[in-house]
NUMARMI-230990 format. One record per residue (C-alpha): x, y, z. Coordinates in steps of 0.1 Angstrom, whole numbers, padded with zeros to 4 digits, always signed. Layout:
<gukols>
XYZ;...
</gukols>
This chain:
<gukols>
+0254+0106+0225;+0235+0128+0252;+0243+0113+0287;+0201+0111+0292;+0197+0093+0259;+0225+0070+0265;+0213+0059+0300;+0176+0054+0286;+0195+0034+0257;+0215+0014+0281;+0189+0007+0307;+0167-0005+0278;+0194-0026+0266;+0198-0043+0298;+0164-0054+0303;+0167-0069+0269;+0196-0089+0279;+0180-0100+0310;+0148-0111+0295;+0169-0130+0262;+0162-0164+0276;+0125-0160+0280;+0124-0149+0244;+0145-0177+0234;+0120-0203+0249;+0090-0186+0233;+0105-0191+0198;+0113-0230+0203;+0073-0233+0214;+0058-0211+0184;+0063-0234+0155;+0031-0223+0135;+0036-0223+0098;+0019-0206+0070;+0000-0228+0045;+0022-0229+0011;+0011-0207-0019;-0010-0230-0041;-0022-0209-0070;+0000-0194-0092;-0021-0162-0096;-0005-0151-0062;+0030-0152-0078;+0026-0128-0106;+0033-0093-0100;+0011-0066-0103;+0023-0053-0133;+0017-0084-0153;-0017-0090-0134;-0029-0058-0147;-0017-0068-0184;-0034-0099-0183;-0067-0084-0170;-0065-0056-0197;-0063-0082-0225;-0087-0104-0209;-0064-0135-0202;-0078-0135-0169;-0106-0116-0150;-0106-0094-0123;-0131-0116-0104;-0107-0145-0105;-0080-0128-0091;-0100-0111-0063;-0115-0141-0052;-0082-0157-0053;-0065-0131-0031;-0095-0132-0005;-0093-0169-0004;-0053-0166+0006;-0061-0138+0030;-0086-0160+0049;-0061-0190+0051;-0032-0167+0063;-0049-0142+0088;-0055-0169+0112;-0019-0171+0117;-0005-0137+0111;-0037-0113+0123;-0027-0085+0101;-0065-0079+0090;-0082-0049+0108;-0114-0048+0086;-0123-0062+0050;-0145-0052+0020;-0143-0084+0002;-0180-0084-0010;-0177-0050-0023;-0144-0057-0038;-0161-0087-0059;-0188-0067-0070;-0163-0039-0082;-0142-0066-0100;-0173-0080-0117;-0179-0043-0129;-0143-0044-0142;-0150-0075-0163;-0180-0060-0177;-0162-0026-0188;-0134-0046-0206;-0162-0066-0229;-0179-0037-0236;-0152-0006-0238;-0139+0004-0271;-0104+0015-0255;-0073-0001-0266;-0052-0022-0243;-0024+0009-0247;-0052+0033-0238;-0064+0015-0208;-0026+0010-0198;-0023+0048-0197;-0054+0057-0181;-0062+0026-0159;-0029+0011-0152;-0039-0011-0121;-0072-0018-0137;-0089-0047-0118;-0059-0054-0094;-0062-0060-0058;-0047-0034-0031;-0042-0035+0007;-0039-0004+0027;-0025+0004+0063;-0055+0012+0083;-0040+0049+0088;-0043+0055+0049;-0078+0061+0053;-0105+0040+0028;-0137+0050+0028;-0159+0035+0048;-0137+0008+0068;-0119+0015+0100;-0103+0045+0109;-0095+0039+0150;-0059+0032+0139;-0057+0007+0169;-0067+0035+0196;-0094+0023+0222;-0102+0061+0224;-0110+0062+0188;-0129+0027+0185;-0156+0025+0159;-0143+0052+0140;-0149+0052+0103;-0132+0069+0075;-0157+0093+0057;-0135+0095+0026;-0105+0078+0010;-0071+0095+0015;-0055+0114-0017;-0032+0087-0024;-0058+0060-0017;-0081+0078-0043;-0054+0081-0066;-0049+0042-0064;-0081+0036-0070;-0086+0060-0097;-0064+0040-0115;-0084+0008-0113;-0072-0008-0081;-0095-0025-0059;-0088-0024-0022;-0094-0053-0003;-0090-0041+0034;-0073-0022+0060;-0046-0038+0078;-0028-0037+0115;-0004-0012+0129;+0005+0001+0164;-0018+0025+0183;-0020+0056+0160;+0012+0045+0145;+0032+0050+0177;+0053+0022+0179;+0081-0004+0164;+0058-0035+0165;+0022-0038+0153;+0000-0044+0183;-0025-0024+0197;-0055-0029+0223;-0083-0035+0197;-0071-0061+0169;-0039-0072+0189;-0007-0082+0177;+0005-0094+0140;+0030-0119+0135;+0057-0126+0111;+0048-0149+0083;+0081-0167+0085;+0079-0173+0120;+0052-0163+0142;+0074-0159+0171;+0090-0129+0156;+0077-0092+0148;+0065-0080+0119;+0078-0042+0132;+0060-0011+0128;+0042+0007+0122;+0032-0009+0089;+0035-0041+0101;+0003-0057+0089;+0008-0045+0056;+0043-0060+0051;+0030-0093+0066;+0000-0094+0040;+0024-0088+0012;+0051-0112+0023;+0026-0139+0030;+0013-0139-0007;-0023-0123+0003;-0014-0093-0011;+0002-0082-0043;+0007-0046-0038;+0002-0025-0004;+0005+0007+0008;+0021+0021+0043;+0034+0051+0057;+0070+0059+0071;+0078+0087+0098;+0106+0067+0112;+0110+0039+0090;+0077+0026+0092;+0077+0014+0058;+0114+0001+0055;+0117-0018+0090;+0085-0037+0081;+0098-0045+0047;+0129-0058+0063;+0114-0082+0088;+0092-0093+0062;+0113-0099+0035;+0097-0075+0007;+0105-0043-0011;+0095-0013+0008;+0100+0026-0007;+0101+0058+0013;+0095+0084-0013;+0111+0118-0012;+0090+0144+0009;+0059+0158-0007;+0062+0134-0036;+0029+0117-0025;+0002+0134-0007;-0003+0125+0031;-0038+0142+0035;-0064+0117+0048;-0034+0098+0069;-0040+0096+0106;-0025+0113+0122;-0020+0142+0102;-0005+0176+0104;-0003+0203+0079;+0033+0214+0102;+0062+0217+0077;+0086+0195+0099;+0058+0168+0101;+0050+0168+0061;+0089+0166+0056;+0094+0136+0077;+0061+0117+0070;+0060+0097+0036;+0035+0074+0023;+0048+0046-0001;+0043+0013-0019;+0051-0021-0006;+0059-0049-0031;+0071-0085-0035;+0082-0074-0070;+0107-0048-0076;+0088-0037-0114;+0057-0028-0092;+0076-0002-0074;+0077+0017-0103;+0039+0011-0112;+0030+0022-0078;+0051+0051-0077;+0037+0066-0111;+0002+0063-0098;+0010+0077-0060;+0029+0105-0071;+0013+0140-0072;+0031+0149-0104;+0051+0115-0113;+0069+0134-0141;+0094+0154-0114;+0108+0118-0103;+0118+0110-0144;+0109+0075-0137;+0110+0062-0174;+0147+0075-0175;+0171+0046-0177;+0197+0046-0151;+0232+0043-0162;+0249+0023-0134;+0283+0028-0148;+0277+0067-0137;+0269+0060-0104;+0287+0068-0073;+0283+0045-0043;+0288+0056-0005;+0283+0027+0021;+0279+0028+0058;+0285-0006+0072;+0272+0005+0107;+0267+0037+0121;+0289+0042+0150;+0313+0017+0169;+0313+0021+0205;+0296+0012+0235;+0262+0027+0228;+0258+0009+0194;+0253-0022+0182;+0272-0041+0158;+0254-0050+0125;+0251-0090+0117;+0278-0103+0096;+0255-0115+0070;+0239-0081+0064;+0279-0066+0060;+0285-0095+0034;+0255-0087+0016;+0267-0048+0016;+0303-0059+0003;+0289-0081-0025;+0263-0057-0037;+0292-0029-0037;+0317-0056-0055;+0286-0062-0080;+0284-0025-0090;+0321-0022-0092;+0328-0052-0112;+0298-0059-0132;+0292-0017-0142;+0323-0001-0134;+0304+0021-0107;+0328+0043-0085;+0332+0035-0051;+0339+0068-0027;+0353+0061+0007;+0336+0085+0030;+0324+0087+0063;+0295+0108+0072;+0306+0117+0109;+0272+0131+0118;+0254+0099+0113;+0264+0092+0146;+0242+0117+0160;+0209+0104+0147;+0193+0091+0180;+0198+0123+0197;+0185+0146+0165;+0155+0122+0165;+0148+0127+0202;+0149+0165+0192;+0130+0168+0157;+0104+0141+0162;+0087+0150+0188;+0087+0186+0178;+0072+0174+0145;+0046+0155+0159;+0037+0181+0187;+0005+0191+0170;-0009+0160+0157;-0040+0142+0172;-0029+0135+0212;-0042+0103+0228;-0040+0124+0262;-0070+0143+0247;-0110+0132+0254;-0123+0125+0217;-0157+0141+0224;-0146+0174+0241;-0108+0179+0227;-0097+0188+0264;-0068+0169+0280;-0079+0144+0301;-0049+0117+0308;-0012+0127+0320;+0014+0113+0299;+0037+0102+0328;+0012+0083+0346;-0003+0065+0316;+0033+0055+0308;+0036+0039+0340;+0000+0025+0342;+0006+0011+0306;+0037-0010+0318;+0014-0029+0339;-0017-0030+0314;-0039-0009+0333;-0039+0022+0308;-0064+0028+0279;-0032+0035+0259;-0006+0009+0245;+0029+0012+0263;+0046+0022+0229;+0017+0050+0224;+0021+0060+0263;+0060+0062+0254;+0054+0084+0225;+0030+0108+0244;+0056+0110+0273;+0085+0118+0250;+0066+0149+0238;+0066+0166+0270;+0098+0150+0286;+0131+0161+0269;+0155+0132+0267;+0181+0158+0250;+0182+0189+0274;+0162+0219+0257;+0191+0239+0256;+0208+0214+0231;+0180+0213+0207;+0194+0241+0184;+0226+0223+0186;+0212+0193+0169;+0190+0210+0146;+0221+0226+0130;+0241+0193+0130;+0208+0180+0111;+0212+0207+0085;+0247+0207+0082;+0245+0167+0073;+0214+0171+0050;+0237+0195+0032;+0268+0176+0035;+0248+0145+0020;+0229+0164-0007;+0264+0175-0021;+0279+0144-0019;+0250+0124-0036;+0236+0148-0060;+0218+0133-0090;+0241+0101-0096;+0249+0090-0059;+0235+0062-0041;+0244+0054-0002;+0239+0015+0007;+0236+0010+0045;+0216-0017+0066;+0181-0012+0072;+0185-0025+0106;+0214-0044+0124;+0199-0078+0126;+0169-0102+0111;+0133-0097+0126;+0134-0092+0164;+0110-0114+0185;+0074-0101+0192;+0080-0077+0224;+0115-0070+0220;+0112-0038+0196;+0111-0013+0230;+0140-0032+0246;+0163-0029+0217;+0160+0007+0202;+0195+0012+0192;+0189-0001+0155;+0163+0027+0143;+0188+0049+0136;+0194+0033+0102;+0160+0042+0088;+0149+0071+0112;+0177+0093+0098;+0164+0098+0065;+0132+0107+0077;+0149+0135+0096;+0170+0145+0062;+0141+0140+0037;+0158+0116+0017;+0141+0087-0004;+0151+0054+0006;+0139+0018-0004;+0143-0015+0014;+0156-0044-0007;+0150-0080+0003;+0178-0106-0003;+0168-0140+0006;+0168-0155+0039;+0194-0155+0064;+0209-0185+0082;+0177-0185+0108;+0152-0186+0081;+0141-0150+0084;+0143-0123+0055;+0174-0104+0053;+0183-0070+0031;+0198-0038+0028;+0184-0002+0023;+0196+0021-0004;+0195+0058-0002;+0196+0088-0029;+0192+0125-0028;+0159+0143-0026;+0139+0137-0061;+0163+0110-0072;+0139+0079-0063;+0144+0065-0098;+0181+0055-0086;+0164+0035-0057;+0139+0016-0077;+0165+0010-0104;+0191-0004-0080;+0163-0023-0062;+0156-0042-0096;+0191-0047-0102;+0198-0066-0067;+0162-0084-0073;+0179-0098-0104;+0213-0107-0087;+0197-0121-0050;+0159-0132-0062;+0141-0108-0039;+0113-0120-0021;+0113-0158-0011;+0080-0173-0001;+0076-0180+0033;+0080-0219+0042;+0099-0225+0012;+0134-0229+0028;
</gukols>
């Protein structure tokens, strides 16, 4: 690790250690609990709900009203909703029920043309929903509305889904916690002293709370998988370009940005990952999602931790145990082959990220520019200092992101070296995984951090960031709760366009570990 990178990481970690007693006290003082799930409709997968609605065994209106009621129950505690469209959603649900009474189409025909007909959907604010807020947590864009649906949102609506709301993010998705200066902070449904993570934290919290059955998020450095881990749900980062990112804020057509940013699904049930990917993908045929995966042909790789020196934190023993149990299951139950190989360049992830992420986002929407004139009117370093004391129009995480675009933590003379190492690692991992290899590793080194700790404990983000840099699909798989009552799970990675391996493994591990656990049940 570069000296400057190590210095920054060490300084932040020291502040994190120094302030840990404060967070311990805050955790004890915050004991709010989510109300229990009372309606069994909320325990049914989107796949089954769609089937029941198509067959008129339940009305879309009843489903929509049930989810609206649940959202109103939990949102005062988790603060995940930015803006809703409940009235419009009920009107649309009534139209679905009317259509089903009058249509001559068979259930099979409807399942092909409208596989999500009448099913509720929630969406991360950065994925535009026409008519709803598009400020993405920035005071500089407060009041901005989406003029059109984003491409993926439009596809899911075309499949019959009914959007209920847009959910909370950090400012312009720049942060590891879902907190901003407009709608405030979102809270973890398992313990509100803890973070929902970012940048799709509001979305993951709604799904985990039983207030959403399917959700949509985006992932530039772990922004789907990390919230999925902190909130105990499934989250899939698709292969690059599989799902269009047009209509996402921020957006860039620059190749490196398109390669790193993916829009993907959140679900409580593994089977819904398949349904969502078939609907969201520009051409789902390339993913071969209907092909059965033969687990006996799998080759399994595993990294229990990335690095093991002063600059890297150890992974919780409970997460290591889950990795071991998972590997043993596939070896013993399916005779899958385990490959004991270490990818040495994994340890360069943080430096690669500090080179490639600022470069990829260099031409996206800058918060240093006046929204009306487009001229730069803020200084990144000054705003970073001001935000530390709550005196900036920007949040600290947004100001930090802007500062990283202009300050080279990794010296410029080293940039070509880390770009080369990234390409070497991508080639090596592609060569090893091919079309039947998977890699297990932690999604994060521990369970959900407490609110306010994300910036102070930056070393764990390399586990998710790495696969945005490389352009590989990855899925977070929930595996119940840890000893401290917070969600726990692991991540599975496959080669580009081998998303079906990730989803098949997620389904198998849901069967083994029972997947999502209702908040408050244990």
